[in-house]
C-alpha positions as MATLAB code, in Angstrom:
seq = 'MDPSGETPVDPVRPRGMLRIDENLRLPLGELSYVTSRSSGPGGQNVNKVETRVTLLFDVDGSPSLSEEQKARLGERLATRINKEGVMRVVASKHRTQKANRAAARERFADLLAGALKKRRRRRKTRVPKAAKRRRLEDKRHRSELKRRRRSVDD';
ca = [
     140.473  100.188  126.087;
     141.504  103.868  126.398;
     143.985  105.174  129.043;
     141.095  106.191  131.445;
     140.218  102.613  131.974;
     136.882  102.752  130.308;
     135.900  100.850  127.138;
     134.816  103.239  124.517;
     131.384  102.805  123.113;
     130.904  103.034  119.356;
     127.927  105.591  118.781;
     127.120  103.770  115.438;
     126.983  100.272  116.884;
     125.724  100.512  120.451;
     125.530   97.467  122.828;
     122.174   96.320  124.110;
     119.050   94.820  122.765;
     116.004   96.236  121.136;
     112.749   94.519  122.529;
     110.404   93.763  119.530;
     107.896   91.559  121.455;
     107.894   89.104  124.319;
     109.748   86.408  122.257;
     112.066   88.564  120.072;
     114.965   90.925  120.905;
     117.266   92.209  118.441;
     120.884   93.439  119.072;
     121.144   97.201  118.488;
     124.385   96.261  116.477;
     122.130   94.959  113.717;
     120.712   98.478  113.242;
     122.407  101.139  111.259;
     121.554  104.921  110.935;
     122.102  107.429  108.174;
     121.508  111.039  109.027;
     120.444  113.916  106.647;
     119.088  117.451  106.731;
     115.453  117.399  107.688;
     112.852  119.661  106.016;
     110.261  121.616  107.775;
     110.488  124.344  110.650;
     113.512  124.928  112.504;
     115.095  128.138  111.393;
     118.802  128.117  110.899;
     118.989  124.756  112.688;
     117.287  122.923  109.794;
     119.956  124.350  107.342;
     122.934  123.235  109.382;
     122.132  120.189  111.448;
     121.461  116.685  110.177;
     118.484  115.805  112.396;
     116.572  113.501  110.080;
     117.394  109.844  110.819;
     116.951  106.789  108.531;
     117.132  103.429  110.367;
     118.412  100.621  108.163;
     117.900   96.964  109.056;
     119.139   94.160  106.859;
     116.241   91.688  107.152;
     117.813   89.006  104.937;
     121.240   89.257  106.615;
     119.821   89.259  110.209;
     120.960   86.199  112.191;
     118.443   87.007  114.831;
     115.334   86.155  112.696;
     114.220   82.855  111.505;
     113.602   81.961  107.806;
     109.737   82.047  108.565;
     109.985   85.471  110.294;
     112.060   86.735  107.378;
     109.515   85.622  104.896;
     106.692   87.039  106.934;
     108.387   90.460  107.116;
     109.112   90.224  103.388;
     105.455   89.697  102.651;
     103.925   92.079  105.062;
     106.443   95.028  105.029;
     107.332   94.575  101.085;
     106.994   98.529  100.533;
     109.638   99.237  103.148;
     112.065   96.515  102.045;
     114.321   97.185   99.123;
     115.694   94.613   96.735;
     118.773   94.021   98.727;
     116.539   92.976  101.743;
     117.188   96.193  103.698;
     114.289   97.832  105.635;
     114.147  101.586  105.940;
     112.448  103.663  108.693;
     112.706  107.393  108.452;
     112.106  109.751  111.490;
     112.327  113.664  111.131;
     109.608  114.709  113.458;
     111.809  116.008  116.069;
     114.468  118.776  116.192;
     117.184  116.674  117.685;
     118.946  113.667  115.976;
     118.821  111.793  119.349;
     114.978  112.247  119.518;
     114.602  111.147  115.938;
     116.797  108.101  116.552;
     114.671  107.001  119.404;
     111.414  107.660  117.366;
     112.817  105.629  114.402;
     113.711  102.774  116.739;
     110.270  102.882  118.217;
     108.512  102.951  115.043;
     110.809  100.098  113.710;
     109.974   97.991  116.702;
     106.153   98.678  116.291;
     106.364   97.643  112.638;
     108.268   94.491  113.219;
     105.987   93.403  116.048;
     102.765   94.091  113.925;
     104.233   92.237  110.970;
     105.376   89.221  112.867;
     102.062   88.838  114.949;
     100.231   85.796  113.787;
      96.889   86.725  112.347;
      93.874   84.791  113.733;
      92.027   82.789  111.020;
      88.661   84.023  110.329;
      85.902   81.732  111.557;
      83.343   81.224  108.901;
      79.774   82.056  110.136;
      76.526   81.406  108.442;
      73.644   83.932  107.974;
      71.084   83.040  110.627;
      67.673   81.916  109.231;
      65.764   84.592  110.867;
      67.954   87.293  109.149;
      67.420   85.515  105.828;
      63.731   85.240  106.263;
      63.407   89.011  107.113;
      65.543   89.927  104.204;
      63.357   87.835  101.829;
      60.182   89.352  103.413;
      61.369   92.837  102.880;
      62.149   91.995   99.155;
      58.628   90.679   98.816;
      57.127   93.768  100.375;
      59.201   96.099   98.346;
      58.430   94.200   95.116;
      54.647   94.342   95.994;
      54.854   98.095   96.659;
      56.512   98.848   93.275;
      53.945   96.424   91.489;
      51.077   98.516   92.856;
      52.522  101.739   91.570;
      52.547  100.467   88.035;
      49.670  101.656   85.746;
      46.879   99.370   85.130;
      47.669   99.300   81.358;
      50.624   96.946   81.786;
];
């Protein structure tokens, strides 16, 4: 606690929760950020200010995820998770670090929600008899047309 009576807030590890879906919320403390200079338009700003934000999340070390959820994320987001089990999400669209942080968090939440959503199993369906009959009739018709085109010598 500082002399003013307020508890200082660590900007790198803010308090609060990030809502992934109706059943899952992650503490913001499990997310870490790395900033770097962004490419693209921005004039002098782009050469001086680190606005690009890389969000890092340790999937394997997260106490908020079950083993099943970790396995599902590892399978579905394999291209975003490195060998150490850390997931990366990069945002550099905006000109401010704050906006890119928010964009990275939003994209991260969307990616996790999509990867953790249970896929519905495909219900096997059969080809209707009428469709099968039509296909075979069309085949016979096409075959008959081609047969008639042949020369009489064959």
